[in-house]
N, C-alpha and C positions, 0 to 999 in steps of 0.2 A: 704458365705451362698448360698446354692443351690437354683436355681430359682424355683419358685412354678409353676409347669406345669399345675396346676388346674386353675390358674388365666386366665380370659378371655383375648383374644388378644385385641389390640387397635380397630380393626375393629368390634369385637364383642361388646366391650363397647359402641362404637358409635351407633351400631344397637339397643342395649338395651336402650340407652338414647333416640333414635328416637321413639321407641315403647312407652316409658313412656311419652314422650311429646305428642304423638298421643292420649294416654289415657287421659292425662290432658286436651287436647283440646276437646276431646269428652265429658268429664264431664262438661266443661265450656259451650259447646253448649247445653247440656241437661239442665243445669241450666237456660240458657237464654230461652229455650223452656218452661220450667216449669213456669218461670215468666210470659211469654206471655199467656200461656194457663190458668193460674190461674185466670186472669182477664176475659177470655172468659167463664170459668166455673162459675164465679160469675154472669155473665149475664144470663147464662142458668138457674141457681138456682133462680134468681129473676123472670124469666119468669114462672117457675114452681110454685113458691110461690104465685105470683100475680094471676095466673089463678086458682090456688086452692082456693084462697080467693074469686075470682069471682064466681066460681062454688058453694061455700057455701052461698054466698049472694043471688044468683038467683036459685030458685027452679024449674023453668020451664025446660022442656026437651031440648029445643034448646040451651039454655045458657049452660047447663051442658055438652051437647055434644061438643059444641065449646070449653069449658074449657078442657075437656078430650083430644080433638084433639091437642090443643096447648101444653098441658103437655106431651103428647106422642111424639110430634115432638121435643120438647126440650130435652126429655129424650133420644131419638135416637141420637140427635146431641151430647149430653154429652157422650154417649157410643162410638161414632165414635172418638171423641177427645181422650177419654181414651185409646182406642185401638191404635191410632197413637202414643201417648206418650209412652205407654208400649212397642210398637214395637221398638221405638228408644232406650228405656232403656234396653230391653232384648237382642236385636240382636247385639252382640259385635263380632261375628265371622267374618272372612274375606272371607267366602265362597260365591260363586257366583252361580246364577241360572237364569232361564228365568224371566224377569221382564217387566211388562207393564209400560212404562214410563209415559203415560198419567195418570194412576192411582196414581203413585208416585207424580206427579205434583199436582193432585187434592187433595191428602191427605195433602201435604205441604201447599197449599193455604188455606185449611180449618183451619190449625193450626195458620195461620197468618192473617185470615180474619179480626179479630177485629183490629189488628194493622194497616192493610192496610186502613181500613175504618176510623180509628181514625186520620191518617195522610193524609187523602184525596188522597189516591193512587187508581186510577182506573186500574183494571187488565184487560188486553185484551188477549184473548187466540186464537191462530191460530194452530189448530191441523190437520196436514195432516195424512193420513193413514200410519202408520209405523209398522214395525215388532217389536216383542219383542227383547230386548237386553239381553246380557249375563252379569249380573252385580250383585253387592251386593246392594239391594234396600235401605237398611239402610244408607249405605255410600253415595249413590246418593242423598238421601233425606237430609243428613247433608250438602252436597254441595249446594243443592237448598236453604235450609234455610239460609245459609251464603250469597249466591248471592242475594236472595230476600231482606234480611235485608239491605245489602249493597246498593241495588238499592233504597230502601225506604229512606235510609239516604242521598242518593245523590239528593233527591228531597224533601228538608225540607218544602217547601211550597206546597207540593202536586204535582201530575203529573200522568203520564201514565206509566204503567209497562206492557211490552209485553212479553208473554211466547209463544214460537213457537216450534213446533215439525215438522221436515221434514226428508225425507229419502234420503240419498246420495247413490243411487243405484249403481253408478260406483264403490264405495269403500265398499259397503255393511255396511254402518255406519248410525246410527240414530243421527241427529243433534238436540240438545236441546239448544235453545237460550233463554237467559234472557237479555232483553233489557230495559234500562231505558232512560229517556229523561232529565237527570239531569245535574249536573255540569261538568261531564267528568273528564278525568285524564290528567294533563299537559304532554306535550311531553317529558320533562326531567325526569318525574317520571315513565312513561310507561315502559321503559326497566327493571325496578327494581321490578315490582309488584309481580314477582314470587320468589323473594329472601326471604329466611327464616327471619321471624321477621320484615319484612318491612311492613310499613303501610302508607297510604296516609292520615290517620285520626290523628288529634291532641289529641283526647281523646273522652270520652263519649259525646253523643249528648243530646238534651233536654229530651229524654226519659230515659237517664241514661245508654244507651247502647253504647258500642264501636262497635266491630263486634259481630259475633255470637260465637267466640271462634275457628273458623276454617278458617285460612287465605288462601290466594290463593296458597301459597306454599304447604300447606297440600292438597288443592283441586287438585293441579297438581299431587301430589304423588298418590292420589287415582285414578285419571284418568289414570295415567301411569300403575298402577296395573291392570287396566281393558284393557290395550293395546289400549287405545284411545288417544285422544289429546284434548287440550283446547286452544281456540283462544280468544284474547281480542282485540276489535276494539273500540277506544275511541277518542273523540275530546272535548276539553273544550267548555262548553256552548251548546254542541249538545247531549252528553250523551255517554253511554257505552253499548256495546253489547258483551256478553260473550257466546261463543258457545262451548258446550261439544259435542264431536264426540265420540260415544260409539259403539263398534262392535255389530252387530245383533247376534242373537242366531246362525244363520247358519254360519256366518263368524267365530264366536268363535269355533263352532263345527269342522270346517275344520282345524283349527289351534291348537286345544287343545292338541293333542298328541305330537306336536312339542315343543322343548324348546322355551323360550321366544324370543331369538334372531332370531328364524326362523319364527316368526309370520309375516304374509303378509306385504309387504312394505307399508310405509306411504308416501304420496306425499309431506307432510309438516312435519316440526319438531313437536315433541310432544306438546310443548308449543310455541305459536306464539303470538306476539303482533304487532299491527299496529296502525296507527294514525287515519285515517278517519273512520267515521261511517255514514251510510246513513239512 
């Protein structure tokens, strides 16, 4: 029987499977996000209902103005949540553009605000003035959702989550750091955290969640596609710091016409792991 020349090669089949896996992980991440935001929406609706009742009970002008202000604020919050979720659901392209990382972080924190409060996680933000990056904002937000949920799970009794933005002027990269002060990653597991399907978790936690559906292997692939790199520093009992290094718009513009292999040199490998974290 003559070979079927229309059949995809082994490399093509692997690429197709990788794309399907990425789509499945994206859908899982969206499902986790929908579960989280449904609870937040319920809180917003309860605020609107309660202040509507308050306004009906009190006929004086001051009480009614207070009720309308609270209802308006809750409605605006609901609109922001809706826009964020719709943005995640709609934007499935791999295209990249100028992105304000601080805004992406703020949008992500808003989606997870209720969850962080529920599990007594105090979020600390340290934003230096940084340039825009050349990125796919939806994909970066998916990475952030994954990292923040992982950080929350690493501190089951509550704790502090540090989000930091800094500019690496020497390499024209923006550093986005997600730092928890939780259980940390054992030294024997640290070298494997970027392996496909590898997990340090034994299963869902008390909230019913495992991860967000986007493992560190997929996070690495996304950052590689952005010509950046990802670094993990961790120590048991001290916590974990994950740094995403993403090219600025100007760096990306200088290298965009060149093939991927010709993009400016990196002083470190694309994915790096190390033990200590300060």
